DOSENU-915415 format. One record per residue (C-alpha): residue number from 1; residue in three letters; x, z, y. Coordinates in steps of 0.05 Angstrom, whole numbers, plus 32768, in hexadecimal, padded with zeros to 4 digits. Layout:
(node NUM; "ALA"; (X; Z; Y))
...
//
This chain:
(node 1; "MET"; (8096; 83BB; 8289))
(node 2; "LYS"; (8079; 83CC; 82CD))
(node 3; "GLY"; (80BA; 83BA; 82F0))
(node 4; "PHE"; (80BC; 8377; 82CE))
(node 5; "ALA"; (8073; 8369; 82E1))
(node 6; "GLN"; (8080; 837B; 832A))
(node 7; "ALA"; (80BE; 8350; 832C))
(node 8; "LEU"; (8095; 8317; 830E))
(node 9; "LEU"; (805B; 8320; 833E))
(node 10; "LEU"; (8086; 8325; 837C))
(node 11; "THR"; (80B6; 82EC; 836B))
(node 12; "SER"; (80B2; 82AE; 8396))
(node 13; "LEU"; (80DF; 8284; 836A))
(node 14; "PHE"; (80C4; 8259; 8332))
(node 15; "ASP"; (80D7; 821B; 830C))
(node 16; "CYS"; (80AA; 81DF; 8307))
(node 17; "PHE"; (809B; 81BC; 82C6))
(node 18; "ALA"; (80B3; 8174; 82CA))
(node 19; "LEU"; (8072; 8155; 82B5))
(node 20; "ALA"; (806A; 810B; 82A8))
(node 21; "GLY"; (802D; 80E5; 82BE))
(node 22; "ASN"; (7FE7; 80FE; 82AC))
(node 23; "GLY"; (7FE1; 80CC; 8272))
(node 24; "ALA"; (8023; 80E2; 8253))
(node 25; "GLU"; (8010; 812B; 825B))
(node 26; "GLU"; (7FCD; 8120; 823B))
(node 27; "ASP"; (7FEF; 80FD; 8200))
(node 28; "ARG"; (8021; 8136; 81F7))
(node 29; "THR"; (7FE9; 8169; 81FB))
(node 30; "ARG"; (7FBE; 8145; 81C9))
(node 31; "SER"; (7FF9; 813D; 8199))
(node 32; "PHE"; (8009; 8187; 81A0))
(node 33; "ILE"; (7FC2; 819D; 8192))
(node 34; "ARG"; (7FBC; 816E; 8156))
(node 35; "ALA"; (7FFB; 818C; 8137))
(node 36; "LEU"; (7FE9; 81D4; 814A))
(node 37; "ASP"; (7FE4; 8207; 8112))
(node 38; "ILE"; (7FC5; 8243; 8135))
(node 39; "SER"; (7FCD; 826F; 80F7))
(node 40; "ALA"; (8018; 8264; 80FC))
(node 41; "TYR"; (8018; 828C; 813C))
(node 42; "GLU"; (7FFA; 82C6; 8115))
(node 43; "ARG"; (802A; 82C0; 80DB))
(node 44; "ASN"; (8067; 82BC; 8108))
(node 45; "GLY"; (804F; 82F6; 8133))
(node 46; "THR"; (804A; 8323; 80F5))
(node 47; "ASP"; (808A; 830C; 80D4))
(node 48; "TYR"; (80AD; 8348; 80F2))
(node 49; "THR"; (80EA; 834B; 80C4))
(node 50; "ASN"; (80FC; 8301; 80C7))
(node 51; "PRO"; (8145; 82FE; 80DE))
(node 52; "LYS"; (8132; 82CC; 8114))
(node 53; "PHE"; (810E; 8305; 8139))
(node 54; "SER"; (8145; 8339; 8130))
(node 55; "PRO"; (8169; 834C; 8171))
(node 56; "LEU"; (81AA; 8345; 814C))
(node 57; "ARG"; (81A1; 82F9; 8150))
(node 58; "LEU"; (81BC; 8300; 8196))
(node 59; "GLY"; (8201; 830A; 8178))
(node 60; "LYS"; (820C; 834D; 819A))
(node 61; "PRO"; (8215; 8392; 817C))
(node 62; "PHE"; (81D2; 83B5; 817B))
(node 63; "ARG"; (81E8; 83EA; 81AE))
(node 64; "ALA"; (81FE; 83B4; 81DE))
(node 65; "ILE"; (81B9; 8393; 81E0))
(node 66; "ASP"; (818F; 839F; 821E))
(node 67; "GLN"; (814A; 83A7; 8202))
(node 68; "ASN"; (8129; 8393; 8244))
(node 69; "LEU"; (8155; 835B; 825E))
(node 70; "ASP"; (8178; 833A; 8224))
(node 71; "TYR"; (8158; 82FF; 8200))
(node 72; "ASP"; (8167; 82C1; 81D7))
(node 73; "PHE"; (816B; 8294; 8215))
(node 74; "SER"; (817D; 8255; 81EF))
(node 75; "ARG"; (813E; 825D; 81C3))
(node 76; "LEU"; (8115; 8268; 8202))
(node 77; "ALA"; (8132; 8229; 8224))
(node 78; "GLU"; (8126; 81FF; 81E6))
(node 79; "THR"; (80DF; 8216; 81E0))
(node 80; "GLU"; (80D0; 8206; 8229))
(node 81; "LYS"; (80EF; 81C2; 8221))
(node 82; "ARG"; (80C6; 81B3; 81E3))
(node 83; "LEU"; (8085; 81C8; 8208))
(node 84; "LYS"; (8094; 81A0; 8248))
(node 85; "GLY"; (8058; 8176; 825B))
(node 86; "VAL"; (8026; 819B; 822E))
(node 87; "ASP"; (7FE8; 81B2; 8254))
(node 88; "ARG"; (7FE6; 81FD; 8248))
(node 89; "ARG"; (7F9D; 8206; 825D))
(node 90; "ALA"; (7F86; 81CF; 822D))
(node 91; "VAL"; (7FAC; 81EF; 81F3))
(node 92; "LEU"; (7F93; 8234; 8203))
(node 93; "LYS"; (7F4B; 821B; 8207))
(node 94; "HIS"; (7F54; 81FA; 81C3))
(node 95; "ILE"; (7F70; 823B; 81A5))
(node 96; "PHE"; (7F37; 8264; 81C3))
(node 97; "GLU"; (7F01; 8235; 81AA))
(node 98; "HIS"; (7F22; 8233; 8165))
(node 99; "LEU"; (7F25; 827F; 815F))
(node 100; "CYS"; (7EE0; 828A; 817B))
(node 101; "ARG"; (7EBA; 8255; 8155))
(node 102; "GLY"; (7E7A; 8273; 813B))
(node 103; "ALA"; (7E82; 82B5; 8161))
(node 104; "ALA"; (7E3F; 82D8; 8168))
(node 105; "SER"; (7E4E; 82F8; 81AC))
(node 106; "ASN"; (7E81; 8300; 81E2))
(node 107; "THR"; (7E95; 8342; 81C2))
(node 108; "ASP"; (7EA4; 831C; 8182))
(node 109; "LYS"; (7ECF; 82EB; 81A9))
(node 110; "HIS"; (7EF3; 8325; 81CA))
(node 111; "VAL"; (7F05; 8343; 8187))
(node 112; "ARG"; (7F1A; 8300; 816A))
(node 113; "ILE"; (7F49; 82F2; 81A4))
(node 114; "LEU"; (7F63; 833A; 81A1))
(node 115; "LYS"; (7F72; 8334; 8157))
(node 116; "PHE"; (7F96; 82F2; 8163))
(node 117; "VAL"; (7FC4; 830E; 8199))
(node 118; "HIS"; (7FD0; 834D; 8170))
(node 119; "LYS"; (7FEB; 8321; 8139))
(node 120; "ALA"; (800C; 82EA; 8162))
(node 121; "GLY"; (802E; 8319; 8194))
(node 122; "MET"; (8066; 833E; 8170))
(node 123; "HIS"; (807F; 837A; 8198))
(node 124; "GLY"; (80C8; 836E; 8189))
(node 125; "TYR"; (8106; 8395; 819C))
(node 126; "ILE"; (8114; 835E; 81CF))
(node 127; "ALA"; (80E2; 8333; 81F3))
(node 128; "PRO"; (80E5; 82EF; 8216))
(node 129; "MET"; (8109; 82F5; 8259))
(node 130; "TYR"; (812A; 82C1; 8285))
(node 131; "PRO"; (8175; 82C8; 8295))
(node 132; "ASP"; (8161; 82D8; 82DD))
(node 133; "LYS"; (813E; 8317; 82C1))
(node 134; "GLN"; (80F7; 82FD; 82CC))
(node 135; "MET"; (80C4; 8308; 8294))
(node 136; "VAL"; (80AA; 82CC; 826F))
(node 137; "VAL"; (805E; 82C7; 8275))
(node 138; "ASP"; (8050; 827E; 8264))
(node 139; "PRO"; (801B; 8289; 822E))
(node 140; "LEU"; (802E; 824E; 8202))
(node 141; "VAL"; (8078; 825D; 8205))
(node 142; "LEU"; (8069; 82A5; 81F0))
(node 143; "LEU"; (803C; 828F; 81B6))
(node 144; "GLU"; (8073; 8261; 819E))
(node 145; "LEU"; (80A8; 8298; 81A3))
(node 146; "SER"; (807A; 82CE; 8185))
(node 147; "GLU"; (809E; 8308; 81A7))
(node 148; "MET"; (8077; 832B; 81DF))
(node 149; "ARG"; (8073; 836D; 8204))
(node 150; "CYS"; (8034; 838C; 8221))
(node 151; "GLY"; (8034; 8366; 8263))
(node 152; "GLN"; (8040; 8324; 823D))
(node 153; "VAL"; (800F; 8328; 8203))
(node 154; "ASN"; (7FD7; 8341; 822F))
(node 155; "ARG"; (7FE2; 8307; 8260))
(node 156; "VAL"; (7FDE; 82D8; 8225))
(node 157; "ALA"; (7F9A; 82F6; 8214))
(node 158; "LEU"; (7F82; 82EF; 825B))
(node 159; "ASP"; (7F9A; 82A7; 825E))
(node 160; "LEU"; (7F74; 8297; 821E))
(node 161; "PHE"; (7F35; 82B4; 823C))
(node 162; "GLY"; (7F44; 8293; 827E))
(node 163; "ALA"; (7F48; 824E; 825E))
(node 164; "ALA"; (7F02; 825A; 8244))
(node 165; "GLY"; (7EE8; 8270; 8288))
(node 166; "TYR"; (7EEA; 82BC; 8281))
(node 167; "PRO"; (7F09; 82E2; 82BD))
(node 168; "GLY"; (7F3C; 8317; 82AE))
(node 169; "LYS"; (7F71; 8345; 82CC))
(node 170; "VAL"; (7FAF; 836A; 82B7))
(node 171; "VAL"; (7FA8; 83B6; 82B6))
(node 172; "GLN"; (7FE5; 83DE; 82CD))
(node 173; "ALA"; (7FE8; 8421; 82A9))
(node 174; "GLY"; (801F; 8454; 829F))
(node 175; "ALA"; (805B; 842E; 8285))
(node 176; "HIS"; (802A; 83FD; 8265))
(node 177; "GLN"; (8000; 83C1; 8275))
(node 178; "PHE"; (7FC0; 83AA; 8253))
(node 179; "ALA"; (7F86; 837F; 826B))
(node 180; "GLU"; (7F3D; 837A; 827D))
(node 181; "VAL"; (7F0F; 833E; 8273))
(node 182; "PHE"; (7ECB; 8330; 8292))
(node 183; "TYR"; (7E8E; 8319; 826B))
(node 184; "ASP"; (7E44; 832C; 8264))
(node 185; "ARG"; (7E46; 8344; 82AC))
(node 186; "LYS"; (7E78; 837B; 829C))
(node 187; "TRP"; (7EC2; 8388; 8295))
(node 188; "HIS"; (7EE1; 8397; 8251))
(node 189; "TYR"; (7F26; 83B3; 8243))
(node 190; "LEU"; (7F56; 8390; 8214))
(node 191; "ASP"; (7F9A; 83A7; 81F9))
(node 192; "GLY"; (7FC0; 8374; 81CE))
(node 193; "ASP"; (7FFF; 839F; 81CA))
(node 194; "LEU"; (7FF7; 83E8; 81B4))
(node 195; "PHE"; (7FC7; 83DC; 817C))
(node 196; "GLY"; (7FBA; 83A8; 8146))
(node 197; "ASN"; (7F8B; 837E; 811C))
(node 198; "GLY"; (7F56; 8379; 8153))
(node 199; "GLN"; (7F4A; 83C4; 8155))
(node 200; "THR"; (7F2D; 83DE; 8195))
(node 201; "VAL"; (7EFD; 8413; 81B2))
(node 202; "PHE"; (7EB3; 8405; 81AE))
(node 203; "ALA"; (7E7C; 8426; 81D6))
(node 204; "ALA"; (7E3C; 8441; 81B7))
(node 205; "ASP"; (7E1B; 83FD; 81C1))
(node 206; "HIS"; (7E55; 83DB; 819D))
(node 207; "THR"; (7E6F; 83BB; 81DD))
(node 208; "ILE"; (7EB7; 83C4; 81F3))
(node 209; "PRO"; (7EBC; 83F2; 8230))
(node 210; "SER"; (7EDB; 83E3; 8273))
(node 211; "VAL"; (7F1B; 8405; 8289))
(node 212; "ALA"; (7EF3; 8431; 82B8))
(node 213; "ASP"; (7EC1; 8445; 8281))
(node 214; "LEU"; (7EFA; 8452; 8250))
(node 215; "SER"; (7F1D; 847E; 8283))
(node 216; "ARG"; (7EE1; 84AE; 8280))
(node 217; "THR"; (7EEC; 84B9; 8236))
(node 218; "PRO"; (7F38; 84B2; 8235))
(node 219; "PHE"; (7F43; 84CD; 81EF))
(node 220; "ALA"; (7F18; 8496; 81D0))
(node 221; "ILE"; (7F55; 8469; 81D1))
(node 222; "ASP"; (7F7A; 849B; 81A4))
(node 223; "ALA"; (7F4B; 848D; 816A))
(node 224; "VAL"; (7F69; 8448; 8163))
(node 225; "ALA"; (7FA9; 8444; 813B))
(node 226; "ALA"; (7FE0; 8435; 816E))
(node 227; "TYR"; (8027; 841E; 8164))
(node 228; "TRP"; (8014; 8408; 811D))
(node 229; "GLU"; (8043; 83CC; 811E))
(node 230; "PRO"; (8087; 83CC; 80FC))
(node 231; "ASP"; (80C8; 83BB; 811F))
(node 232; "TYR"; (80F9; 8385; 8108))
(node 233; "LYS"; (8113; 83B4; 80D1))
(node 234; "ASN"; (80CE; 83CD; 80BA))
(node 235; "GLU"; (80ED; 8411; 80B0))
(node 236; "PHE"; (80C8; 8450; 809D))
(node 237; "VAL"; (80B4; 8476; 80DD))
(node 238; "PRO"; (80B6; 84C2; 80D5))
(node 239; "TYR"; (80B4; 84D5; 811E))
(node 240; "ALA"; (8076; 84E9; 8145))
(node 241; "LEU"; (8059; 84B3; 8173))
(node 242; "ASP"; (8034; 84BD; 81B4))
(node 243; "TYR"; (7FE9; 84B5; 81B7))
(node 244; "PRO"; (7FD9; 847C; 81E9))
(node 245; "SER"; (7FA7; 84A3; 8214))
(node 246; "TYR"; (7FE1; 84C1; 823C))
(node 247; "TYR"; (7FFB; 847C; 8252))
(node 248; "TYR"; (7FB5; 8461; 825E))
(node 249; "PHE"; (7F97; 8499; 8288))
(node 250; "SER"; (7FC6; 84D3; 8298))
(node 251; "LYS"; (7FD7; 84D7; 82E1))
(node 252; "LYS"; (801B; 84F3; 82CC))
(node 253; "ALA"; (802C; 84B1; 82A9))
(node 254; "TYR"; (801E; 8485; 82E6))
(node 255; "SER"; (8053; 8476; 8319))
(node 256; "SER"; (8020; 8454; 8348))
(node 257; "PRO"; (7FD5; 8457; 8353))
(node 258; "ALA"; (7FA9; 8432; 8321))
(node 259; "LEU"; (7FB1; 83E7; 832C))
(node 260; "PHE"; (7F9C; 83A3; 8313))
(node 261; "TYR"; (7FC1; 8361; 8318))
(node 262; "VAL"; (7F92; 8326; 8322))
(node 263; "LYS"; (7FAC; 82DF; 831A))
(node 264; "GLU"; (7F96; 82B2; 8353))
(node 265; "ALA"; (7FBB; 8272; 8341))
(node 266; "THR"; (7F98; 822E; 8345))
(node 267; "PRO"; (7F9B; 8202; 8307))
(node 268; "GLN"; (7FD1; 81D9; 8329))
(node 269; "GLN"; (7FFA; 8218; 8339))
(node 270; "GLU"; (7FF4; 822D; 82F0))
(node 271; "ARG"; (800E; 81E8; 82DA))
(node 272; "ASP"; (8048; 81E8; 830B))
(node 273; "SER"; (8061; 822F; 82FE))
(node 274; "ARG"; (808D; 8246; 82C5))
(node 275; "TYR"; (8064; 8286; 82CB))
(node 276; "TYR"; (8022; 8262; 82BE))
(node 277; "GLY"; (8009; 827A; 8302))
(node 278; "TRP"; (8016; 82C4; 82F7))
(node 279; "ASN"; (8044; 82C3; 8333))
(node 280; "TYR"; (8004; 82B6; 835C))
(node 281; "SER"; (7FE7; 82FA; 834F))
(node 282; "ARG"; (7FC6; 832E; 837C))
(node 283; "THR"; (7FCD; 8379; 8373))
(node 284; "VAL"; (7F88; 839B; 8375))
(node 285; "PRO"; (7F7E; 83E7; 8376))
(node 286; "ASP"; (7F4F; 8405; 8342))
(node 287; "PRO"; (7F2B; 8441; 835F))
(node 288; "ASP"; (7EFA; 8443; 8325))
(node 289; "ARG"; (7F2E; 8454; 82F1))
(node 290; "ARG"; (7F30; 849F; 82E7))
(node 291; "LEU"; (7F76; 84BD; 82DE))
(node 292; "ASP"; (7F79; 8503; 82C2))
(node 293; "GLY"; (7FAE; 8530; 82E1))
(node 294; "GLY"; (7FA7; 8561; 82A6))
(node 295; "LEU"; (7FAC; 852E; 826E))
(node 296; "THR"; (7FEB; 853E; 8248))
(node 297; "LYS"; (8011; 8518; 8214))
(node 298; "LYS"; (7FF8; 851E; 81CC))
(node 299; "THR"; (8020; 8509; 8190))
(node 300; "CYS"; (800B; 84ED; 814D))
(node 301; "ALA"; (802F; 850B; 8111))
(node 302; "GLY"; (8065; 84E1; 80F1))
(node 303; "ALA"; (8063; 84C4; 80AB))
(node 304; "PRO"; (8078; 84F3; 8072))
(node 305; "PHE"; (80BA; 84E7; 804E))
(node 306; "ILE"; (80B1; 84EF; 8004))
(node 307; "GLU"; (80EA; 8519; 7FE8))
(node 308; "LYS"; (80DB; 8527; 7F9F))
(node 309; "VAL"; (80AE; 850F; 7F67))
(node 310; "GLN"; (80AE; 852F; 7F22))
(node 311; "ALA"; (807E; 8513; 7EEE))
(node 312; "GLU"; (8071; 852E; 7EA9))
(node 313; "LYS"; (8045; 850D; 7E74))
(node 314; "LYS"; (801D; 853E; 7E4A))
(node 315; "LEU"; (800A; 8534; 7E01))
(node 316; "ASP"; (7FC5; 851C; 7E13))
(node 317; "GLY"; (7FE2; 84E7; 7E41))
(node 318; "THR"; (7FD3; 850D; 7E81))
(node 319; "VAL"; (8009; 8506; 7EB7))
(node 320; "VAL"; (801B; 8543; 7EE0))
(node 321; "ALA"; (803F; 852D; 7F20))
(node 322; "ARG"; (805F; 855E; 7F4F))
(node 323; "ILE"; (806D; 853E; 7F93))
(node 324; "SER"; (808D; 855B; 7FD1))
(node 325; "TRP"; (809C; 853D; 8016))
(node 326; "THR"; (80BC; 8550; 8057))
(node 327; "PRO"; (8089; 856D; 8088))
(node 328; "SER"; (8073; 853A; 80BC))
(node 329; "GLN"; (8091; 853D; 8100))
(node 330; "ASP"; (805D; 8552; 8133))
(node 331; "GLY"; (806F; 8558; 817C))
(node 332; "ASP"; (8032; 857F; 8193))
(node 333; "GLY"; (802A; 85AD; 8158))
(node 334; "ASP"; (7FE3; 859B; 8143))
(node 335; "LEU"; (7FF2; 8580; 80FD))
(node 336; "LEU"; (7FB8; 8594; 80D0))
(node 337; "GLY"; (7FD0; 857B; 808C))
(node 338; "TYR"; (7FD6; 853E; 8060))
(node 339; "ARG"; (7FA7; 850E; 803D))
(node 340; "LEU"; (7FBF; 84F3; 7FF9))
(node 341; "PHE"; (7FA3; 84B0; 7FE3))
(node 342; "VAL"; (7FA7; 84A7; 7F98))
(node 343; "ALA"; (7F93; 8463; 7F7E))
(node 344; "SER"; (7F96; 8433; 7F44))
(node 345; "THR"; (7FAA; 83FA; 7F73))
(node 346; "SER"; (7FE0; 83F3; 7FA8))
(node 347; "ARG"; (7FD1; 83F6; 7FF3))
(node 348; "ARG"; (7FF8; 83B4; 7FF6))
(node 349; "TRP"; (802B; 83C1; 802C))
(node 350; "CYS"; (806E; 83E5; 802E))
(node 351; "TYR"; (80A9; 83F7; 805A))
(node 352; "ASN"; (80EA; 83D1; 8051))
(node 353; "SER"; (8113; 8411; 8050))
(node 354; "GLY"; (810D; 845C; 8055))
(node 355; "GLY"; (80D4; 848A; 8044))
(node 356; "LEU"; (80EF; 84A1; 8000))
(node 357; "HIS"; (8129; 84CB; 7FE9))
(node 358; "LYS"; (815D; 849E; 7FC8))
(node 359; "SER"; (8152; 84C1; 7F86))
(node 360; "ILE"; (810B; 84A6; 7F83))
(node 361; "ALA"; (8114; 8464; 7FA6))
(node 362; "HIS"; (8102; 8441; 7F64))
(node 363; "LEU"; (80BB; 845C; 7F6B))
(node 364; "LYS"; (80AD; 8432; 7FA8))
(node 365; "SER"; (806D; 840C; 7F96))
(node 366; "HIS"; (8088; 83C8; 7FAA))
(node 367; "GLY"; (80CA; 83D4; 7F86))
(node 368; "PRO"; (810A; 83EC; 7FA7))
(node 369; "ASN"; (8114; 83A9; 7FC9))
(node 370; "GLY"; (80CD; 83A0; 7FE1))
(node 371; "VAL"; (80CA; 8384; 8027))
(node 372; "TRP"; (8097; 8375; 805D))
(node 373; "LYS"; (806F; 8334; 805A))
(node 374; "PRO"; (803E; 831A; 808E))
(node 375; "ALA"; (8007; 831B; 805A))
(node 376; "MET"; (800C; 8368; 805B))
(node 377; "TYR"; (7FF6; 836B; 80A4))
(node 378; "GLU"; (7FAC; 837A; 809F))
(node 379; "ARG"; (7FB6; 83AE; 8068))
(node 380; "ARG"; (7FE0; 83D7; 8096))
(node 381; "PHE"; (7FA2; 83E4; 80C0))
(node 382; "SER"; (7F7A; 83FF; 8085))
(node 383; "LEU"; (7F78; 8441; 8060))
(node 384; "PRO"; (7F9A; 843E; 801C))
(node 385; "PRO"; (7F6B; 843A; 7FE0))
(node 386; "SER"; (7F58; 847D; 7FC1))
(node 387; "ASP"; (7F2D; 846B; 7F85))
(node 388; "VAL"; (7F50; 849F; 7F5A))
(node 389; "ASP"; (7F51; 84D9; 7F8B))
(node 390; "LEU"; (7F54; 84EB; 7FD5))
(node 391; "LEU"; (7F74; 8530; 7FDE))
(node 392; "THR"; (7F85; 855B; 801A))
(node 393; "THR"; (7FBA; 8591; 8020))
(node 394; "LYS"; (7FDA; 85BA; 8057))
(node 395; "GLU"; (801A; 85C0; 802D))
(node 396; "SER"; (8053; 858E; 8027))
(node 397; "SER"; (804D; 858B; 7FDB))
(node 398; "ILE"; (8018; 8582; 7FA7))
(node 399; "THR"; (800E; 857E; 7F5C))
(node 400; "LEU"; (7FE3; 8546; 7F41))
(node 401; "ARG"; (7FC2; 8542; 7EFC))
(node 402; "LEU"; (7FB4; 84FA; 7EEC))
(node 403; "LYS"; (7F8C; 84DE; 7EB2))
(node 404; "PRO"; (7FAF; 84B3; 7E7D))
(node 405; "LEU"; (7FB9; 846A; 7E90))
(node 406; "LYS"; (7FB9; 842A; 7E6B))
(node 407; "ALA"; (7FFF; 840E; 7E5C))
(node 408; "ARG"; (8003; 83E0; 7E99))
(node 409; "ASP"; (7FDE; 840C; 7ECB))
(node 410; "LYS"; (7FFD; 8437; 7F02))
(node 411; "TYR"; (7FE8; 846C; 7F33))
(node 412; "PHE"; (7FFA; 8460; 7F7C))
(node 413; "LEU"; (8002; 8496; 7FB0))
(node 414; "THR"; (8004; 8496; 7FFD))
(node 415; "ILE"; (800B; 84D5; 8027))
(node 416; "MET"; (7FEE; 84D5; 806E))
(node 417; "PRO"; (7FF0; 850E; 80A0))
(node 418; "TYR"; (7FB7; 851D; 80CE))
(node 419; "ASP"; (7FB4; 8548; 810D))
(node 420; "ALA"; (7F82; 856E; 8137))
(node 421; "HIS"; (7F80; 853E; 8172))
(node 422; "GLY"; (7F77; 8501; 8145))
(node 423; "GLU"; (7F3F; 8521; 811E))
(node 424; "LYS"; (7F1C; 8537; 815D))
(node 425; "VAL"; (7F1B; 84F0; 817A))
(node 426; "GLY"; (7F0A; 84CE; 8138))
(node 427; "ARG"; (7F4B; 84B1; 8122))
(node 428; "SER"; (7F50; 849B; 80D9))
(node 429; "ILE"; (7F93; 8478; 80D2))
(node 430; "TYR"; (7FD4; 849F; 80DE))
(node 431; "SER"; (801C; 848F; 80CD))
(node 432; "MET"; (8024; 848A; 8081))
(node 433; "SER"; (8059; 849A; 804E))
(node 434; "GLU"; (8078; 8465; 8023))
(node 435; "GLU"; (804A; 8455; 7FE8))
(node 436; "ILE"; (8064; 846A; 7FA3))
(node 437; "ALA"; (8050; 8457; 7F5D))
(node 438; "ILE"; (804C; 8499; 7F36))
(node 439; "PRO"; (8073; 8494; 7EF5))
(node 440; "ARG"; (8048; 8499; 7EB6))
//
């Protein structure tokens, strides 16, 4: 992403929107705002498995798709054409005011905008690029397309804040970009890409820290559930994922000194540029950000694959269930064990495929053909219910004794690993197994 950002910031070529007179532009903008359904941006941005977001729509074999440079250029061109003459800043201000109506504080506004871009900005396999290999950063075009990478979604967040008068800057990290926004006489970090559902780090006074402050407690970012967004297949993810602290604050992850990118475009330059003024940006060093030369990569254990379920009903109606799973993959060897959530209600989200041995696929709680739906989004950022029991084990198998159920009731089970690093920093949500309905 850094290469794309640098290419974008250094480029001197840009297209001008062919705007009509001010009156015609105002009419188009008013019409656009009247018809705008802001919640549709959130639904589209969480509709991960919709075929219209699959990279296969490009008509190429998957292996032939360049994840960084290929895109649906016809869809991009049509979107730009449809938005020609619409005042971006006016629309962004409308969205900001709609989302922040009734907010009690600037911190509350911050979280609301963060949650919006988390939902609206799908981190797809491909992301909007121009045929000339420049990154699309027009905020309204990106919201209409729904697909965004880190440097794009965080610019959308900054442009939303900017339309409401809040200064901001892009933060260049190790193979990652996030953002920082200024209010209440302080800077506050914002990352609309690696996390979800408005989740962020809070300081002891319930404010959101600056990048510099966060760099002094780098592992605080690891308490937030990162990479918790499905891909276009919503497949089960057994492999271990990196904790984000390495990319945020490890000197080893950085290929340059700590930097910010600050947009300096005038309103007219924003209007006239297909980059919404981001090609008028200044690179600013960040000496206050502490990079740790000894900070090494930590990994979060992968989701457990459930291999076998044997259930036996006793004469008194008690169900004895013997369950085994493949040990979680764990790159740094600090896996501590597993938490088993046993509940009388479902956690209300599922994977589209994987997670269960084919012999027990029928036990998938949403049925063997259960698929992702945008309405499942917020549940993915919550612990499963455990009103029946919450167990821990270091083994990769367990025997459960479950009380008799009424005829239509079921027991639901989710298995979640946990590791030493996550527990030390206060993490609560780790990668989870598929949810099963235990046979009665």
